[in-house]
C-alpha positions as CSV (number, residue, x, y, z in Angstrom):
1,M,-0.8,7.5,-19.0
2,R,1.6,5.3,-17.3
3,A,4.4,3.4,-19.0
4,V,6.8,0.8,-17.7
5,L,9.9,0.6,-19.9
6,Q,12.1,-2.4,-19.7
7,R,15.4,-2.4,-21.5
8,V,15.6,-5.8,-23.2
9,T,17.8,-7.9,-25.4
10,Q,14.7,-9.7,-26.6
11,A,11.0,-9.6,-26.0
12,S,7.9,-11.2,-27.6
13,C,4.2,-11.4,-27.3
14,V,2.1,-14.5,-28.0
15,V,-1.7,-14.7,-28.3
16,D,-3.4,-18.0,-28.7
17,G,-0.1,-19.7,-29.6
18,T,0.6,-17.1,-32.4
19,A,3.4,-14.5,-32.1
20,T,2.0,-11.0,-32.5
21,G,5.3,-9.1,-32.0
22,A,8.9,-9.8,-31.2
23,I,12.0,-7.6,-30.9
24,N,15.7,-7.9,-30.0
25,T,17.5,-4.9,-28.5
26,G,15.0,-2.2,-27.4
27,F,12.2,-1.5,-25.0
28,L,9.3,-3.6,-23.9
29,V,6.8,-0.9,-23.0
30,L,3.8,-1.7,-20.9
31,L,1.3,1.1,-21.4
32,G,-1.6,2.0,-19.1
33,I,-4.2,4.5,-20.2
34,E,-6.7,6.2,-17.9
35,D,-9.9,8.2,-18.6
36,A,-8.2,11.6,-18.0
37,D,-5.5,11.0,-20.6
38,T,-5.2,13.4,-23.5
39,Q,-3.4,13.8,-26.8
40,E,-0.9,16.0,-25.0
41,D,-0.2,13.2,-22.5
42,L,0.4,10.8,-25.4
43,D,2.7,13.2,-27.3
44,W,4.8,13.9,-24.2
45,L,5.1,10.2,-23.2
46,A,6.0,9.1,-26.8
47,Q,8.8,11.7,-26.9
48,K,10.0,10.6,-23.5
49,I,10.0,6.9,-24.4
50,V,11.9,7.4,-27.7
51,G,14.4,9.9,-26.1
52,M,15.1,7.9,-23.0
53,R,18.9,7.4,-22.8
54,I,19.3,4.1,-20.9
55,F,21.5,2.2,-23.3
56,N,25.2,1.9,-22.5
57,D,27.8,3.9,-24.4
58,D,31.4,2.8,-24.9
59,N,32.2,3.7,-21.3
60,G,29.4,1.7,-19.9
61,M,27.3,4.8,-19.0
62,M,23.6,5.0,-19.8
63,N,23.9,7.6,-22.5
64,K,22.3,6.2,-25.6
65,A,18.7,6.3,-26.8
66,L,16.8,3.8,-29.0
67,A,17.9,5.4,-32.2
68,D,21.6,5.3,-31.2
69,V,21.4,1.5,-30.8
70,N,19.0,0.8,-33.7
71,G,16.5,-0.4,-31.0
72,D,13.0,-1.5,-31.4
73,I,9.8,-1.2,-29.3
74,L,7.3,-3.9,-28.3
75,L,4.2,-2.0,-27.0
76,I,1.7,-3.9,-24.8
77,S,-1.5,-2.4,-23.5
78,Q,-1.8,-3.0,-19.7
79,F,-4.8,-1.6,-17.8
80,T,-3.5,-3.2,-14.6
81,L,-1.0,-0.4,-14.3
82,F,-3.8,1.7,-12.9
83,A,-4.7,-0.8,-10.2
84,A,-6.0,0.8,-6.9
85,T,-4.7,-1.3,-4.0
86,K,-5.4,1.0,-1.1
87,K,-8.3,-1.0,0.3
88,G,-8.5,-4.7,0.7
89,N,-6.6,-7.3,-1.4
90,R,-8.6,-7.3,-4.6
91,P,-7.4,-4.4,-6.9
92,S,-9.9,-2.0,-8.4
93,F,-9.3,-0.8,-12.0
94,T,-11.8,2.1,-12.0
95,K,-9.1,4.6,-13.1
96,A,-8.2,2.6,-16.2
97,A,-9.8,3.9,-19.3
98,K,-12.6,1.8,-20.9
99,P,-11.9,0.3,-24.3
100,N,-13.8,3.0,-26.2
101,V,-11.4,5.6,-24.8
102,A,-8.2,3.4,-24.5
103,I,-8.2,1.7,-27.9
104,P,-8.0,4.9,-30.0
105,L,-5.3,6.3,-27.7
106,Y,-3.3,3.0,-27.9
107,E,-3.6,3.0,-31.7
108,K,-2.4,6.7,-31.8
109,M,0.5,5.7,-29.5
110,I,1.5,3.0,-32.0
111,E,1.5,5.6,-34.8
112,K,3.3,8.2,-32.8
113,L,6.1,5.9,-31.6
114,S,6.5,4.5,-35.2
115,A,6.8,8.0,-36.6
116,L,9.3,9.1,-33.9
117,L,11.4,6.0,-34.2
118,G,11.2,6.0,-38.0
119,K,10.1,2.4,-38.3
120,N,7.2,0.1,-37.4
121,I,7.0,-1.1,-33.8
122,S,5.8,-4.5,-32.5
123,T,2.6,-4.8,-30.5
124,G,0.4,-7.1,-28.6
125,I,-3.4,-7.3,-29.1
126,F,-5.4,-4.9,-27.1
127,G,-7.6,-6.7,-24.5
128,A,-6.2,-10.2,-25.4
129,D,-4.8,-12.7,-23.0
130,M,-1.1,-12.1,-23.9
131,K,1.9,-14.2,-22.9
132,I,4.9,-11.8,-22.7
133,S,8.5,-13.1,-22.7
134,L,11.5,-10.9,-22.1
135,L,15.1,-10.9,-21.3
136,N,15.5,-7.7,-19.2
137,D,18.9,-6.2,-19.9
138,G,20.6,-4.9,-16.7
139,P,18.0,-5.1,-15.4
140,V,16.8,-1.6,-16.3
141,T,13.2,-0.8,-15.6
142,I,11.8,2.8,-15.7
143,V,8.3,3.9,-14.8
144,I,7.0,7.1,-16.4
145,D,3.7,8.7,-15.5
146,T,2.3,11.7,-17.4
147,K,0.8,13.0,-14.2
148,N,4.4,13.7,-13.0
149,K,5.6,15.6,-16.0
150,E,5.8,19.0,-14.3
C-alpha cells in the first residue's frame, strides 16, 4: 500500500456535482493498493497515518498528531500511485490491485482509520471520477509505502 498524506486546512471530494466528503484541519490521504497488499500492511499503514506527528505545536515544531488537533481524514482511493513509468511515456498500472481485491481493502481501511481516530472519516467513491479540492497547509506532504516499513 502506498499513501500520500497532505496536511490540509480544508479538503473536499465531489462526484457528479455532489460532495461525497469534506474536512477542515486534517489529512487528505490518497491511498494506492496493490495486489500484494495484506491486512498486515493495512494495519501498519493505518497506525502510521493516525500517529503521524506533522501538526505544529505551540513552538511551531511538527509534534502533534491528528488526535491532538482534533483533525479529520478525507480518504481517496488512487490506483495511479502505482503507475510504472520506466518505459515510454504512457504509464502502466499492472501493479495496482483490481477492484475485487482493492475495494474490500479500501473499505477495511475506512473502518480501521475510523476506529483508530474515534470518529467517522470522509471518503470519495471508489473508482469514480472524483474532483478533489484542497488547501495544503505548509505545504506538508508525506509519502508512506508499506514495502518500506522495515
